[in-house]
matplotlib code that plots the C-alpha trace (Angstrom):
import matplotlib.pyplot as plt

x = [-86.1, -82.7, -82.6, -80.4, -78.1, -77.3, -76.7, -74.2, -72.2, -71.9, -70.7, -68.1, -66.8, -66.6, -64.8, -62.1, -61.5, -61.1, -58.7, -56.5, -56.1, -53.2, -51.2, -51.6, -50.6, -47.7, -46.4, -46.6, -44.6, -42.1, -41.5, -41.2, -38.3, -35.4, -31.8, -29.1, -26.4, -23.4, -23.5, -21.6, -19.9, -17.9, -16.8, -13.3, -13.1, -12.6, -15.8, -17.7, -16.7, -17.6, -20.7, -23.9, -24.2, -20.7, -21.3, -24.4, -22.6, -20.0, -22.8, -24.6, -21.8, -20.0, -23.5, -24.3, -21.3, -23.6, -25.1, -22.4, -19.5, -21.8, -22.2, -19.3, -17.5, -16.8, -14.2, -11.3, -10.3, -9.9, -6.3, -5.6, -7.1, -10.7, -13.0, -16.2, -18.3, -17.8, -14.0, -14.1, -15.3, -14.0, -10.5, -10.9, -12.9, -11.2, -12.5, -14.1, -16.0, -13.8, -13.7, -10.7, -12.0, -10.7, -10.3, -10.8, -14.7, -14.0, -12.5, -14.5, -18.0, -18.7, -18.3, -20.5, -23.1, -23.3, -24.0, -26.7, -28.4, -28.2, -29.8, -32.4, -33.6, -33.6, -35.8, -38.3, -38.5, -36.3, -34.1, -30.2, -30.3, -32.4, -29.6, -27.0, -28.5, -29.1, -25.5, -24.1, -26.3, -25.7, -22.1, -20.3, -19.8, -17.1, -14.6, -14.3, -15.9, -13.8, -15.2, -12.4, -14.4, -15.8, -12.4, -10.8, -13.7, -13.3, -9.7, -9.9, -12.4, -10.2, -7.2, -9.5, -10.5, -7.1, -5.7, -8.7, -7.7, -4.1, -5.2, -7.4, -4.5, -2.2, -4.5, -4.8, -1.0, -0.7, -3.5, -4.5, -3.5, -0.4, -0.9, 2.2, 2.5, 3.0, 6.4, 6.9, 8.3, 12.2, 14.9, 17.0, 20.3, 22.0, 25.1, 25.2, 28.6, 28.0, 30.4, 30.2, 27.9, 26.3, 25.1, 26.5, 24.3, 21.9, 18.9, 17.5, 14.6, 12.8, 9.3, 6.3, 6.3, 10.2, 12.2, 14.6, 18.1, 20.4, 23.8, 25.1, 28.7, 30.3, 33.3, 34.2, 32.2, 28.8, 26.0, 22.3, 19.7, 16.2, 13.5, 10.6, 7.1, 8.5, 9.6, 12.6, 16.2, 19.8, 22.9, 26.6, 29.8, 33.0, 34.3, 31.4, 28.5, 24.7, 21.8, 18.3, 15.6, 12.1, 9.3, 8.6, 4.7, 4.2, 4.4, 5.8, 8.9, 10.3, 13.4, 15.9, 18.2, 20.9, 19.2, 22.5, 24.0, 27.3, 28.6, 27.5, 26.0, 24.1, 20.5, 21.7, 22.6, 19.6, 18.7, 15.7, 13.8, 11.5, 9.0, 7.3, 7.8, 8.9, 5.3, 6.3, 9.2, 6.7, 4.3, 6.9, 8.0, 4.2, 3.9, 7.1, 5.8, 2.4, 4.5, 6.4, 3.1, 1.6, 4.5, 4.2, 0.7, 1.2, 3.9, 1.8, -1.2, 1.1, 2.7]
y = [-28.5, -26.9, -23.2, -20.9, -20.3, -24.0, -24.2, -21.2, -22.9, -26.0, -24.6, -22.4, -25.5, -27.3, -24.3, -24.3, -28.0, -27.8, -24.9, -26.6, -29.6, -28.1, -26.9, -30.3, -32.0, -29.7, -30.1, -34.0, -33.6, -31.4, -33.5, -36.8, -35.4, -37.9, -36.6, -39.1, -39.7, -42.0, -44.6, -43.7, -47.0, -45.4, -42.3, -42.2, -42.7, -39.1, -38.2, -40.9, -39.2, -35.8, -33.9, -34.9, -31.9, -32.6, -36.4, -35.2, -32.8, -35.4, -37.8, -35.5, -33.7, -37.0, -38.4, -35.5, -34.1, -32.8, -30.4, -29.8, -29.1, -26.0, -24.8, -22.3, -22.2, -18.8, -19.9, -18.8, -22.4, -21.2, -20.5, -24.2, -25.2, -26.1, -25.3, -25.8, -26.7, -30.6, -30.1, -29.4, -32.9, -35.1, -34.9, -37.5, -40.5, -43.6, -45.7, -48.1, -45.2, -45.1, -41.8, -40.0, -37.7, -34.1, -33.3, -29.6, -29.3, -31.0, -27.8, -25.2, -24.3, -22.2, -25.2, -27.3, -24.4, -24.1, -27.7, -27.7, -24.8, -26.6, -29.7, -27.8, -25.9, -29.0, -30.7, -27.4, -28.2, -25.6, -26.1, -26.5, -23.1, -21.6, -23.1, -21.6, -18.2, -18.4, -19.4, -16.7, -14.0, -15.2, -16.2, -14.0, -11.3, -13.6, -14.4, -14.6, -17.7, -20.6, -21.4, -20.6, -18.3, -16.2, -15.9, -14.9, -12.4, -11.1, -10.6, -9.0, -6.5, -5.6, -5.0, -2.8, -0.9, -0.5, 0.6, 3.2, 4.6, 4.9, 6.7, 9.0, 9.8, 10.3, 12.9, 14.6, 14.8, 16.1, 18.7, 19.6, 23.2, 22.9, 24.5, 26.8, 29.7, 33.0, 34.8, 38.6, 39.8, 40.5, 42.1, 39.4, 40.1, 37.4, 37.8, 35.6, 34.8, 34.3, 32.5, 30.1, 28.5, 28.5, 30.5, 30.5, 29.9, 28.4, 28.1, 31.2, 30.5, 33.4, 34.1, 35.6, 39.4, 39.6, 42.3, 40.5, 42.2, 40.2, 41.4, 39.9, 39.6, 38.5, 36.6, 36.0, 37.4, 39.6, 37.7, 38.6, 37.3, 37.2, 35.9, 34.2, 35.1, 38.4, 39.7, 41.5, 41.2, 42.6, 42.5, 42.6, 43.1, 41.3, 42.0, 44.4, 43.9, 45.0, 45.1, 44.0, 44.4, 43.3, 42.4, 38.4, 38.8, 35.6, 32.4, 29.4, 28.1, 30.2, 29.7, 32.5, 32.3, 34.1, 36.5, 37.4, 35.0, 33.8, 30.6, 27.5, 26.1, 29.3, 27.6, 25.6, 28.6, 28.4, 28.7, 28.5, 30.8, 29.5, 32.1, 30.5, 27.1, 24.2, 22.5, 19.7, 18.7, 18.2, 16.5, 14.3, 13.1, 12.5, 10.4, 8.4, 7.7, 6.5, 4.1, 2.7, 2.1, 0.4, -2.0, -2.8, -3.6, -5.7, -7.8, -8.3, -9.7, -11.9, -13.3]
z = [1.3, 0.3, 0.5, -1.7, 1.3, 1.5, -2.1, -1.8, 1.0, -0.8, -3.8, -2.1, 0.0, -3.4, -5.0, -2.2, -2.3, -6.1, -6.0, -3.3, -5.6, -7.9, -4.9, -2.9, -6.4, -6.7, -3.2, -3.7, -7.1, -5.4, -2.6, -4.9, -6.9, -6.7, -7.0, -8.1, -5.4, -5.4, -2.9, 0.4, -0.1, -3.0, -0.7, 1.0, 4.7, 5.2, 3.3, 5.3, 8.6, 7.5, 8.5, 6.7, 4.4, 3.3, 2.8, 0.8, -1.3, -2.5, -3.3, -5.3, -7.1, -8.2, -9.5, -11.5, -13.5, -16.3, -13.8, -11.6, -14.3, -15.4, -11.8, -10.9, -7.5, -6.0, -3.1, -5.2, -6.2, -9.6, -8.5, -8.0, -11.4, -10.6, -13.4, -11.8, -8.5, -9.8, -9.7, -5.9, -5.4, -8.2, -9.7, -12.3, -13.2, -14.9, -17.8, -15.2, -13.4, -10.5, -8.8, -7.7, -5.1, -4.2, -0.5, -1.2, -0.3, 3.1, 4.2, 2.2, 3.3, 0.2, -2.1, 0.0, 0.3, -3.3, -3.9, -1.3, -2.8, -6.2, -4.6, -2.9, -6.0, -8.1, -5.4, -5.6, -9.3, -10.6, -13.8, -13.8, -15.5, -12.5, -10.1, -12.1, -12.2, -8.4, -7.7, -9.8, -8.2, -4.5, -4.4, -6.9, -4.4, -2.7, -5.4, -9.1, -10.8, -11.4, -14.8, -17.2, -19.4, -16.6, -14.9, -18.2, -18.6, -15.1, -15.5, -18.9, -17.3, -14.6, -16.8, -19.1, -15.9, -14.6, -18.2, -18.3, -14.9, -15.8, -19.1, -17.1, -14.5, -17.3, -19.0, -15.7, -15.5, -18.8, -19.1, -15.4, -14.3, -11.9, -8.4, -8.8, -6.6, -8.0, -7.8, -7.8, -10.9, -10.7, -13.0, -14.4, -16.6, -18.5, -20.5, -23.6, -25.5, -29.1, -31.2, -34.5, -34.1, -30.6, -27.4, -24.0, -22.1, -24.4, -22.2, -20.1, -17.4, -16.1, -14.2, -16.1, -15.4, -15.0, -16.9, -18.8, -19.9, -22.4, -22.8, -26.3, -26.7, -30.1, -29.9, -33.7, -36.3, -36.3, -34.5, -33.9, -31.3, -32.2, -29.6, -31.4, -30.1, -28.6, -32.3, -30.6, -31.6, -31.1, -33.1, -31.8, -33.8, -33.0, -29.6, -28.8, -26.3, -27.1, -24.9, -25.2, -22.6, -22.6, -19.9, -20.1, -20.2, -22.4, -20.6, -22.3, -24.3, -26.9, -29.2, -29.8, -32.8, -34.8, -37.3, -38.9, -41.5, -39.8, -41.6, -43.0, -39.7, -38.8, -39.0, -36.1, -33.8, -31.5, -27.7, -25.7, -23.4, -20.8, -19.1, -16.1, -14.4, -16.5, -16.6, -18.9, -16.6, -13.5, -16.1, -17.4, -13.7, -13.2, -16.2, -15.4, -11.8, -13.6, -15.8, -12.8, -11.0, -14.1, -14.3, -10.7, -11.1, -14.2, -12.5, -9.2, -11.4, -13.3, -10.0]

ax = plt.figure().add_subplot(projection="3d")
ax.plot(x, y, z, "-o")
ax.set_aspect("equal")
plt.show()
């Protein structure tokens, strides 16, 4: 008499047997995947004498152009004109189907490894798209893809990144505060000779906090000197000297000009007062250095 325990064990064994069938079937299907391979007789002597993995790579790549022309290579061979992993093995095929092989892959392990990985994945039942994704994820850390679109995109990204870095550096040069040491205030005296229609000297440079004394001497007609931003002025008659004193407590660049009409070119009788370091000189030098660096980088990339 069959007991319920025996029935349970029989059902359990049957269940295990049924669930194991798909796995066995899948394994059988995977192992039966056939890869197209070019006959070794068509291979050049140097390939026939190469290691087995290299032989297989040449055989598979040459027999599967539709697959391998869509698989990139990441060994850097884009620089020699290769446009896919297929290019590492085959230079051209004539109208009669005769191969002209490329010797590049004979000495490049990355080319061969990529091809071997594609072969392995196809044998495992993966699609060519899956193989492409695996190659991109695994080998892109070495060099740029040799497929033209990817190589151009990578070069464009690098150019954009470089441009962005140079723009950011330029903004820092223009707007970042400069580490200029503080200088103790001094007394500064300048004699300015005024004549139609100029000042000599026409530019004055002082530090913030300096006490500035300007001695204005007129050599021909009545002239004046008005300092924009400070709203102060002085006038001198011909042959006379008049003095103007003030504390330069406003940093920056200010125009001084004649505030007495002295002739037809009167509006052009101007000068400049700079209070503090000439920041724009330093910033201009920094921008010039950045521009030179940009030209050098551009030339190196084109070389």
